[in-house]
MARRO-579182 format. One record per residue (C-alpha): residue in one letter; x, y, z. Coordinates in nm, 3 decimals. Layout:
BEGIN
@lumba->a&px->X&py->Y&pz->Z
...
end
This chain:
BEGIN
@lumba->m&px->1.827&py->3.083&pz->-2.537
@lumba->s&px->2.176&py->3.184&pz->-2.396
@lumba->e&px->2.444&py->2.915&pz->-2.303
@lumba->s&px->2.348&py->2.983&pz->-1.900
@lumba->g&px->2.000&py->2.928&pz->-1.985
@lumba->n&px->2.053&py->2.603&pz->-2.221
@lumba->w&px->2.284&py->2.486&pz->-1.878
@lumba->r&px->2.034&py->2.541&pz->-1.623
@lumba->r&px->1.738&py->2.354&pz->-1.836
@lumba->a&px->1.968&py->2.072&pz->-1.892
@lumba->t&px->2.092&py->2.041&pz->-1.521
@lumba->g&px->1.679&py->2.107&pz->-1.412
@lumba->i&px->1.598&py->1.799&pz->-1.631
@lumba->a&px->1.892&py->1.593&pz->-1.523
@lumba->g&px->1.819&py->1.665&pz->-1.162
@lumba->a&px->1.430&py->1.616&pz->-1.183
@lumba->a&px->1.505&py->1.281&pz->-1.430
@lumba->i&px->1.811&py->1.141&pz->-1.154
@lumba->g&px->1.620&py->1.247&pz->-0.846
@lumba->v&px->1.354&py->0.960&pz->-0.997
@lumba->i&px->1.597&py->0.723&pz->-1.037
@lumba->a&px->1.752&py->0.727&pz->-0.707
@lumba->a&px->1.402&py->0.658&pz->-0.596
@lumba->g&px->1.401&py->0.426&pz->-0.887
@lumba->a&px->1.378&py->0.572&pz->-1.210
@lumba->a&px->1.646&py->0.622&pz->-1.491
@lumba->a&px->1.811&py->0.868&pz->-1.737
@lumba->g&px->1.689&py->0.929&pz->-2.090
@lumba->v&px->1.304&py->0.844&pz->-2.075
@lumba->a&px->1.166&py->1.019&pz->-2.352
@lumba->i&px->0.897&py->1.244&pz->-2.242
@lumba->e&px->0.653&py->1.475&pz->-2.516
@lumba->r&px->0.670&py->1.839&pz->-2.386
@lumba->m&px->0.279&py->1.919&pz->-2.242
@lumba->t&px->0.085&py->2.158&pz->-2.483
@lumba->v&px->-0.085&py->2.353&pz->-2.164
@lumba->g&px->0.110&py->2.732&pz->-2.130
@lumba->r&px->0.320&py->2.720&pz->-1.791
@lumba->g&px->0.113&py->2.972&pz->-1.616
@lumba->i&px->-0.212&py->2.743&pz->-1.634
@lumba->r&px->0.010&py->2.445&pz->-1.490
@lumba->r&px->0.080&py->2.599&pz->-1.222
@lumba->k&px->-0.228&py->2.685&pz->-1.143
@lumba->a&px->-0.335&py->2.347&pz->-1.173
@lumba->r&px->-0.083&py->2.271&pz->-0.931
@lumba->l&px->-0.189&py->2.485&pz->-0.680
@lumba->a&px->-0.547&py->2.423&pz->-0.696
@lumba->l&px->-0.447&py->2.023&pz->-0.650
@lumba->d&px->-0.272&py->2.104&pz->-0.351
@lumba->a&px->-0.500&py->2.270&pz->-0.185
@lumba->e&px->-0.814&py->1.984&pz->-0.292
@lumba->g&px->-0.578&py->1.720&pz->-0.142
@lumba->p&px->-0.423&py->1.795&pz->0.194
@lumba->y&px->-0.232&py->1.493&pz->0.173
@lumba->g&px->0.023&py->1.461&pz->0.425
@lumba->a&px->-0.120&py->1.683&pz->0.661
@lumba->l&px->-0.199&py->1.434&pz->0.910
@lumba->r&px->0.038&py->1.495&pz->1.236
@lumba->g&px->0.130&py->1.289&pz->1.540
@lumba->t&px->0.333&py->1.395&pz->1.902
@lumba->p&px->0.668&py->1.504&pz->1.781
@lumba->g&px->0.991&py->1.346&pz->1.928
@lumba->r&px->1.347&py->1.346&pz->1.821
@lumba->a&px->1.638&py->1.030&pz->1.847
@lumba->l&px->2.002&py->1.084&pz->1.814
@lumba->a&px->2.201&py->0.840&pz->1.576
@lumba->d&px->2.515&py->0.744&pz->1.649
@lumba->d&px->2.705&py->0.987&pz->1.416
@lumba->g&px->2.473&py->1.310&pz->1.590
@lumba->t&px->2.229&py->1.295&pz->1.355
@lumba->e&px->1.947&py->1.453&pz->1.494
@lumba->l&px->1.628&py->1.157&pz->1.352
@lumba->y&px->1.239&py->1.363&pz->1.350
@lumba->y&px->0.933&py->1.107&pz->1.453
@lumba->e&px->0.570&py->1.176&pz->1.511
@lumba->v&px->0.382&py->0.911&pz->1.758
@lumba->d&px->0.038&py->0.880&pz->1.686
@lumba->d&px->-0.103&py->0.700&pz->2.010
@lumba->a&px->-0.415&py->0.464&pz->2.029
@lumba->t&px->-0.766&py->0.630&pz->2.192
@lumba->p&px->-0.782&py->0.452&pz->2.527
@lumba->g&px->-0.984&py->0.161&pz->2.537
@lumba->e&px->-0.875&py->0.093&pz->2.151
@lumba->e&px->-0.507&py->-0.047&pz->2.207
@lumba->t&px->-0.448&py->-0.393&pz->2.224
@lumba->g&px->-0.127&py->-0.589&pz->2.305
@lumba->a&px->0.047&py->-0.874&pz->2.158
@lumba->d&px->-0.197&py->-1.080&pz->2.326
@lumba->g&px->-0.485&py->-0.906&pz->2.163
@lumba->a&px->-0.565&py->-0.753&pz->2.587
@lumba->a&px->-0.786&py->-0.402&pz->2.523
@lumba->g&px->-0.681&py->-0.119&pz->2.648
@lumba->p&px->-0.847&py->-0.111&pz->3.011
@lumba->r&px->-0.682&py->-0.436&pz->3.077
@lumba->r&px->-0.392&py->-0.337&pz->2.908
@lumba->r&px->-0.310&py->-0.121&pz->3.186
@lumba->r&px->-0.372&py->-0.288&pz->3.474
@lumba->l&px->-0.379&py->-0.699&pz->3.514
@lumba->f&px->-0.448&py->-0.781&pz->3.862
@lumba->g&px->-0.237&py->-0.479&pz->4.023
@lumba->r&px->0.000&py->-0.496&pz->3.824
@lumba->k&px->0.108&py->-0.306&pz->3.508
@lumba->a&px->0.055&py->-0.476&pz->3.180
@lumba->p&px->0.324&py->-0.510&pz->2.928
@lumba->a&px->0.318&py->-0.199&pz->2.655
@lumba->p&px->0.087&py->-0.177&pz->2.333
@lumba->v&px->0.205&py->-0.333&pz->2.003
@lumba->t&px->0.398&py->-0.013&pz->1.850
@lumba->v&px->0.359&py->-0.036&pz->1.488
@lumba->v&px->0.698&py->0.112&pz->1.329
@lumba->f&px->0.668&py->0.302&pz->0.968
@lumba->s&px->0.992&py->0.333&pz->0.752
@lumba->h&px->0.952&py->0.536&pz->0.418
@lumba->g&px->1.132&py->0.505&pz->0.080
@lumba->f&px->1.367&py->0.734&pz->-0.077
@lumba->c&px->1.344&py->1.057&pz->-0.184
@lumba->l&px->1.016&py->1.022&pz->0.056
@lumba->n&px->0.926&py->1.119&pz->0.400
@lumba->q&px->0.681&py->0.977&pz->0.642
@lumba->d&px->0.350&py->1.157&pz->0.513
@lumba->v&px->0.417&py->0.899&pz->0.221
@lumba->w&px->0.193&py->0.691&pz->0.453
@lumba->h&px->-0.074&py->0.942&pz->0.419
@lumba->f&px->-0.356&py->0.661&pz->0.376
@lumba->q&px->-0.254&py->0.383&pz->0.613
@lumba->r&px->-0.223&py->0.645&pz->0.897
@lumba->a&px->-0.535&py->0.758&pz->0.824
@lumba->a&px->-0.682&py->0.445&pz->0.828
@lumba->l&px->-0.535&py->0.317&pz->1.198
@lumba->r&px->-0.565&py->0.662&pz->1.387
@lumba->g&px->-0.627&py->0.580&pz->1.759
@lumba->l&px->-0.659&py->0.213&pz->1.672
@lumba->v&px->-0.338&py->0.089&pz->1.768
@lumba->r&px->-0.013&py->0.323&pz->1.834
@lumba->t&px->0.209&py->0.393&pz->1.531
@lumba->v&px->0.555&py->0.589&pz->1.493
@lumba->h&px->0.665&py->0.770&pz->1.172
@lumba->w&px->1.003&py->0.919&pz->1.135
@lumba->d&px->1.173&py->1.075&pz->0.832
@lumba->q&px->1.503&py->0.891&pz->0.738
@lumba->r&px->1.819&py->1.129&pz->0.788
@lumba->s&px->1.833&py->1.401&pz->0.528
@lumba->h&px->1.508&py->1.306&pz->0.414
@lumba->g&px->1.150&py->1.552&pz->0.556
@lumba->r&px->1.232&py->1.661&pz->0.931
@lumba->s&px->1.519&py->1.489&pz->0.993
@lumba->a&px->1.842&py->1.647&pz->0.994
@lumba->r&px->2.107&py->1.635&pz->0.695
@lumba->g&px->2.327&py->1.307&pz->0.779
@lumba->a&px->2.633&py->1.484&pz->1.020
@lumba->a&px->2.855&py->1.205&pz->0.895
@lumba->q&px->2.817&py->1.328&pz->0.538
@lumba->l&px->2.849&py->1.712&pz->0.632
@lumba->g&px->3.214&py->1.649&pz->0.781
@lumba->p&px->3.534&py->1.755&pz->0.657
@lumba->d&px->3.572&py->1.379&pz->0.603
@lumba->p&px->3.248&py->1.287&pz->0.429
@lumba->v&px->3.087&py->0.913&pz->0.521
@lumba->p&px->2.891&py->0.791&pz->0.238
@lumba->v&px->2.545&py->0.688&pz->0.355
@lumba->t&px->2.518&py->0.281&pz->0.389
@lumba->i&px->2.199&py->0.095&pz->0.431
@lumba->d&px->2.392&py->-0.020&pz->0.726
@lumba->q&px->2.362&py->0.312&pz->0.861
@lumba->l&px->1.988&py->0.333&pz->0.783
@lumba->g&px->1.945&py->0.041&pz->1.012
@lumba->r&px->2.098&py->0.179&pz->1.316
@lumba->d&px->1.901&py->0.517&pz->1.216
@lumba->l&px->1.580&py->0.265&pz->1.283
@lumba->k&px->1.776&py->0.132&pz->1.590
@lumba->a&px->1.735&py->0.467&pz->1.746
@lumba->v&px->1.444&py->0.574&pz->1.649
@lumba->i&px->1.279&py->0.285&pz->1.843
@lumba->d&px->1.485&py->0.351&pz->2.153
@lumba->a&px->1.361&py->0.641&pz->2.122
@lumba->a&px->0.972&py->0.616&pz->2.080
@lumba->a&px->0.937&py->0.298&pz->2.167
@lumba->p&px->1.144&py->0.186&pz->2.388
@lumba->d&px->0.959&py->-0.160&pz->2.511
@lumba->g&px->0.636&py->-0.355&pz->2.412
@lumba->p&px->0.593&py->-0.551&pz->2.110
@lumba->l&px->0.678&py->-0.440&pz->1.738
@lumba->v&px->0.505&py->-0.443&pz->1.418
@lumba->l&px->0.793&py->-0.270&pz->1.167
@lumba->v&px->0.697&py->-0.198&pz->0.800
@lumba->g&px->0.857&py->-0.057&pz->0.544
@lumba->h&px->0.846&py->0.093&pz->0.177
@lumba->s&px->1.161&py->0.057&pz->-0.078
@lumba->m&px->1.438&py->0.184&pz->0.138
@lumba->g&px->1.271&py->0.168&pz->0.435
@lumba->g&px->1.247&py->-0.162&pz->0.395
@lumba->m&px->1.616&py->-0.201&pz->0.344
@lumba->t&px->1.630&py->-0.034&pz->0.662
@lumba->v&px->1.456&py->-0.294&pz->0.857
@lumba->m&px->1.631&py->-0.583&pz->0.691
@lumba->a&px->1.977&py->-0.357&pz->0.791
@lumba->l&px->1.803&py->-0.382&pz->1.185
@lumba->a&px->1.754&py->-0.734&pz->1.152
@lumba->d&px->2.106&py->-0.827&pz->1.007
@lumba->q&px->2.293&py->-0.574&pz->1.296
@lumba->f&px->2.057&py->-0.612&pz->1.604
@lumba->p&px->1.929&py->-1.006&pz->1.579
@lumba->e&px->1.815&py->-1.028&pz->1.936
@lumba->l&px->1.588&py->-0.730&pz->1.878
@lumba->i&px->1.413&py->-0.927&pz->1.606
@lumba->r&px->1.413&py->-1.195&pz->1.841
@lumba->d&px->1.265&py->-1.058&pz->2.142
@lumba->r&px->1.041&py->-0.758&pz->2.088
@lumba->v&px->0.916&py->-0.798&pz->1.681
@lumba->v&px->0.617&py->-0.959&pz->1.648
@lumba->g&px->0.535&py->-0.883&pz->1.259
@lumba->v&px->0.722&py->-0.707&pz->0.987
@lumba->a&px->0.587&py->-0.600&pz->0.606
@lumba->f&px->0.831&py->-0.544&pz->0.366
@lumba->i&px->0.609&py->-0.285&pz->0.085
@lumba->g&px->0.752&py->-0.263&pz->-0.271
@lumba->t&px->1.146&py->-0.371&pz->-0.183
@lumba->s&px->1.420&py->-0.520&pz->-0.260
@lumba->s&px->1.699&py->-0.783&pz->-0.022
@lumba->g&px->1.932&py->-0.725&pz->-0.344
@lumba->k&px->2.056&py->-0.705&pz->-0.646
@lumba->l&px->1.950&py->-0.371&pz->-0.805
@lumba->a&px->2.207&py->-0.309&pz->-0.994
@lumba->e&px->2.018&py->-0.570&pz->-1.233
@lumba->v&px->1.726&py->-0.349&pz->-1.231
@lumba->t&px->1.693&py->-0.182&pz->-1.624
@lumba->y&px->1.393&py->0.037&pz->-1.498
@lumba->g&px->1.241&py->-0.054&pz->-1.783
@lumba->l&px->1.477&py->0.062&pz->-2.063
@lumba->p&px->1.652&py->-0.110&pz->-2.302
@lumba->t&px->1.955&py->-0.295&pz->-2.129
@lumba->l&px->2.214&py->-0.104&pz->-2.353
@lumba->g&px->2.125&py->0.241&pz->-2.261
@lumba->v&px->2.078&py->0.112&pz->-1.885
@lumba->n&px->2.438&py->0.011&pz->-1.897
@lumba->v&px->2.530&py->0.350&pz->-1.991
@lumba->v&px->2.375&py->0.548&pz->-1.729
@lumba->r&px->2.504&py->0.313&pz->-1.500
@lumba->s&px->2.875&py->0.367&pz->-1.603
@lumba->v&px->2.852&py->0.775&pz->-1.597
@lumba->l&px->2.593&py->0.814&pz->-1.336
@lumba->p&px->2.794&py->0.847&pz->-1.011
@lumba->g&px->3.002&py->1.077&pz->-1.187
@lumba->v&px->2.713&py->1.291&pz->-1.334
@lumba->l&px->2.576&py->1.262&pz->-0.952
@lumba->r&px->2.915&py->1.376&pz->-0.797
@lumba->a&px->2.899&py->1.668&pz->-1.032
@lumba->l&px->2.532&py->1.791&pz->-0.999
@lumba->g&px->2.562&py->1.739&pz->-0.646
@lumba->s&px->2.833&py->1.993&pz->-0.644
@lumba->q&px->2.600&py->2.271&pz->-0.791
@lumba->a&px->2.276&py->2.127&pz->-0.572
@lumba->e&px->2.186&py->2.516&pz->-0.638
@lumba->l&px->2.172&py->2.538&pz->-0.969
@lumba->v&px->2.027&py->2.241&pz->-1.005
@lumba->e&px->1.758&py->2.313&pz->-0.811
@lumba->r&px->1.667&py->2.621&pz->-0.982
@lumba->g&px->1.686&py->2.400&pz->-1.313
@lumba->r&px->1.412&py->2.134&pz->-1.157
@lumba->r&px->1.151&py->2.406&pz->-1.025
@lumba->a&px->1.167&py->2.564&pz->-1.411
@lumba->t&px->1.125&py->2.190&pz->-1.560
@lumba->a&px->0.879&py->2.108&pz->-1.311
@lumba->e&px->0.627&py->1.971&pz->-1.589
@lumba->i&px->0.879&py->1.699&pz->-1.727
@lumba->s&px->1.000&py->1.607&pz->-1.385
@lumba->a&px->0.564&py->1.500&pz->-1.353
@lumba->g&px->0.577&py->1.334&pz->-1.640
@lumba->v&px->0.877&py->1.110&pz->-1.508
@lumba->i&px->0.771&py->1.081&pz->-1.173
@lumba->k&px->0.448&py->0.942&pz->-1.285
@lumba->r&px->0.604&py->0.689&pz->-1.519
@lumba->y&px->0.820&py->0.546&pz->-1.273
@lumba->s&px->0.547&py->0.589&pz->-0.923
@lumba->f&px->0.234&py->0.452&pz->-1.086
@lumba->s&px->0.102&py->0.196&pz->-1.328
@lumba->s&px->-0.256&py->0.280&pz->-1.270
@lumba->k&px->-0.411&py->0.573&pz->-1.608
@lumba->d&px->-0.675&py->0.683&pz->-1.350
@lumba->v&px->-0.414&py->0.765&pz->-1.033
@lumba->d&px->-0.637&py->1.088&pz->-0.869
@lumba->p&px->-0.431&py->1.321&pz->-0.984
@lumba->a&px->-0.420&py->1.519&pz->-0.650
@lumba->v&px->-0.210&py->1.205&pz->-0.532
@lumba->a&px->0.015&py->1.226&pz->-0.821
@lumba->r&px->0.091&py->1.561&pz->-0.740
@lumba->f&px->0.156&py->1.493&pz->-0.360
@lumba->a&px->0.356&py->1.261&pz->-0.476
@lumba->e&px->0.582&py->1.506&pz->-0.711
@lumba->r&px->0.579&py->1.695&pz->-0.425
@lumba->l&px->0.762&py->1.405&pz->-0.184
@lumba->l&px->1.005&py->1.364&pz->-0.470
@lumba->e&px->1.082&py->1.714&pz->-0.561
@lumba->s&px->1.169&py->1.798&pz->-0.163
@lumba->t&px->1.501&py->1.555&pz->-0.169
@lumba->p&px->1.769&py->1.776&pz->-0.262
@lumba->i&px->2.009&py->1.700&pz->-0.548
@lumba->d&px->2.266&py->1.679&pz->-0.282
@lumba->v&px->2.105&py->1.397&pz->-0.141
@lumba->v&px->2.034&py->1.196&pz->-0.440
@lumba->a&px->2.401&py->1.233&pz->-0.469
@lumba->e&px->2.458&py->1.071&pz->-0.136
@lumba->f&px->2.255&py->0.824&pz->-0.116
@lumba->y&px->2.249&py->0.653&pz->-0.478
@lumba->p&px->2.548&py->0.401&pz->-0.418
@lumba->a&px->2.427&py->0.224&pz->-0.134
@lumba->f&px->2.155&py->0.076&pz->-0.346
@lumba->t&px->2.426&py->-0.064&pz->-0.579
@lumba->e&px->2.594&py->-0.258&pz->-0.281
@lumba->h&px->2.247&py->-0.338&pz->-0.106
@lumba->d&px->2.259&py->-0.691&pz->-0.003
@lumba->k&px->2.073&py->-0.819&pz->0.276
@lumba->a&px->1.896&py->-1.184&pz->0.195
@lumba->t&px->2.139&py->-1.337&pz->0.469
@lumba->a&px->1.912&py->-1.078&pz->0.727
@lumba->l&px->1.578&py->-1.192&pz->0.619
@lumba->p&px->1.585&py->-1.576&pz->0.767
@lumba->a&px->1.570&py->-1.321&pz->1.137
@lumba->f&px->1.221&py->-1.288&pz->1.061
@lumba->l&px->1.108&py->-1.653&pz->0.976
@lumba->e&px->0.923&py->-1.740&pz->1.291
@lumba->v&px->0.742&py->-1.397&pz->1.233
@lumba->p&px->0.436&py->-1.325&pz->1.090
@lumba->a&px->0.494&py->-1.121&pz->0.765
@lumba->l&px->0.351&py->-0.964&pz->0.454
@lumba->v&px->0.595&py->-0.877&pz->0.126
@lumba->l&px->0.367&py->-0.656&pz->-0.108
@lumba->a&px->0.430&py->-0.558&pz->-0.410
@lumba->g&px->0.293&py->-0.345&pz->-0.720
@lumba->e&px->0.302&py->-0.588&pz->-1.042
@lumba->n&px->0.436&py->-0.334&pz->-1.243
@lumba->d&px->0.708&py->-0.155&pz->-1.009
@lumba->l&px->0.995&py->-0.018&pz->-1.229
@lumba->v&px->1.160&py->0.046&pz->-0.947
@lumba->t&px->1.172&py->-0.268&pz->-0.760
@lumba->p&px->0.981&py->-0.502&pz->-0.935
@lumba->s&px->0.808&py->-0.774&pz->-0.774
@lumba->s&px->1.059&py->-1.016&pz->-0.890
@lumba->h&px->1.207&py->-0.875&pz->-0.619
@lumba->s&px->0.946&py->-0.930&pz->-0.337
@lumba->e&px->0.897&py->-1.281&pz->-0.451
@lumba->a&px->1.265&py->-1.357&pz->-0.374
@lumba->i&px->1.204&py->-1.225&pz->-0.055
@lumba->g&px->0.910&py->-1.471&pz->-0.045
@lumba->d&px->1.119&py->-1.740&pz->-0.123
@lumba->l&px->1.335&py->-1.694&pz->0.183
@lumba->l&px->1.045&py->-1.644&pz->0.419
@lumba->p&px->0.772&py->-1.924&pz->0.307
@lumba->d&px->0.559&py->-1.840&pz->0.576
@lumba->a&px->0.465&py->-1.520&pz->0.507
@lumba->e&px->0.186&py->-1.351&pz->0.271
@lumba->l&px->0.264&py->-1.274&pz->-0.055
@lumba->v&px->0.053&py->-1.023&pz->-0.286
@lumba->i&px->0.101&py->-0.908&pz->-0.627
@lumba->v&px->-0.136&py->-0.616&pz->-0.664
@lumba->p&px->-0.195&py->-0.624&pz->-1.021
@lumba->d&px->-0.195&py->-0.280&pz->-1.223
@lumba->g&px->0.013&py->-0.111&pz->-0.920
@lumba->g&px->0.381&py->0.042&pz->-0.948
@lumba->h&px->0.638&py->0.171&pz->-0.679
@lumba->l&px->0.428&py->0.344&pz->-0.497
@lumba->v&px->0.188&py->0.109&pz->-0.463
@lumba->i&px->0.093&py->0.227&pz->-0.104
@lumba->l&px->-0.067&py->0.570&pz->-0.272
@lumba->e&px->-0.176&py->0.428&pz->-0.596
@lumba->h&px->-0.378&py->0.124&pz->-0.410
@lumba->p&px->-0.409&py->0.224&pz->-0.069
@lumba->e&px->-0.734&py->0.011&pz->0.018
@lumba->v&px->-0.520&py->-0.348&pz->-0.101
@lumba->v&px->-0.185&py->-0.273&pz->0.119
@lumba->t&px->-0.436&py->-0.114&pz->0.426
@lumba->d&px->-0.644&py->-0.407&pz->0.408
@lumba->r&px->-0.374&py->-0.681&pz->0.405
@lumba->l&px->-0.176&py->-0.437&pz->0.630
@lumba->a&px->-0.480&py->-0.477&pz->0.897
@lumba->d&px->-0.482&py->-0.881&pz->0.860
@lumba->l&px->-0.111&py->-0.871&pz->0.978
@lumba->l&px->-0.216&py->-0.698&pz->1.273
@lumba->v&px->-0.488&py->-0.889&pz->1.359
@lumba->r&px->-0.295&py->-1.199&pz->1.353
@lumba->v&px->-0.071&py->-1.045&pz->1.561
@lumba->g&px->-0.345&py->-0.921&pz->1.808
@lumba->a&px->-0.244&py->-0.538&pz->1.760
@lumba->v&px->-0.576&py->-0.440&pz->1.647
@lumba->p&px->-0.911&py->-0.661&pz->1.734
@lumba->a&px->-1.017&py->-0.691&pz->1.421
@lumba->p&px->-1.019&py->-0.602&pz->1.022
@lumba->s&px->-1.371&py->-0.428&pz->1.064
@lumba->n&px->-1.215&py->-0.164&pz->1.315
@lumba->v&px->-0.921&py->-0.064&pz->1.015
@lumba->g&px->-1.092&py->0.185&pz->0.685
@lumba->t&px->-1.024&py->0.021&pz->0.395
@lumba->h&px->-0.772&py->0.305&pz->0.255
@lumba->g&px->-0.791&py->0.594&pz->0.512
@lumba->s&px->-0.915&py->0.904&pz->0.431
@lumba->t&px->-0.770&py->1.243&pz->0.356
@lumba->a&px->-0.676&py->1.467&pz->0.650
@lumba->q&px->-0.952&py->1.730&pz->0.771
@lumba->p&px->-0.787&py->2.105&pz->0.754
@lumba->g&px->-0.592&py->2.154&pz->1.121
@lumba->a&px->-0.571&py->1.764&pz->1.185
end
């Protein structure tokens, strides 16, 4: 193979691995090469994409403007008339008019996704709650259908911070749910975003938030996570990673070509750091690949430093009076379950759920458990009438949904 070919392959492997590192993996993982021919693998991926139309659910689109001018994309799924409830559990028709007066707005559940993902990762939970409660799903800046961060593209780029993501969430709430009670749900980076919102806008939490769910996330100390690697190895990775990311981010086009050329290797890395179960539906695993691979390497480079600086333990007491769910996969290598237990220690009245045989993408791996516990939270805050109204895990989208 020529020298340029070697470079493309090397950068492809590095880009694939680092893309997952930023979503929670680490470099240097040993992966055996698959023995099936590349053409057959490509056909298999296409077949899986057709078999499982995950991420095909769409809602009413909207756009919010962040404080730096970044356009943030969101979608709203409204409750079916007669099903929506207020914070007091009042059903839809009664909610609309009470003795000739307009009743309070219904509960809105706002879902914030993790790094290198987009709003579609909530597929199962979205399907289960559709028509039952008003929901908002949004794409974090530089992810999904949202625009690249304006502050990161200027002549003097500003690093992405978790605080910025918290302000982004506030902009989405102002646009998509300007009044009425809120339930905030965040996975991984999305949970950190919710904490940053509370840190900067405690009055919003006090006045409007009636429930919160932190899923597979952390309040800080992410620099101590080893990602299942030997301590020495992960320390070496941490020492060189910032420079490597900057170099790869400056060669984004070349790296992206390399990532595509080494898709079978990145699939192994993604599965290792996304799931714990050995029997994950192949179509779901392929869906996770598509989500993670969609994040450009320069976006990975922009976001990565924010995680080592993230520390929002002091923001969590804002939720002490709020019904809360804290859930994690027992074998999460990205945001270990011990980080969720630490959140539970700071929110002693929260329901703490550690899912056996669960990895970082527990919302895809064990959707029935996540949706069941989320449904219970929504019942407790009066957002849905009864757990039986919510499907155990949702369903795949029908074509054209």
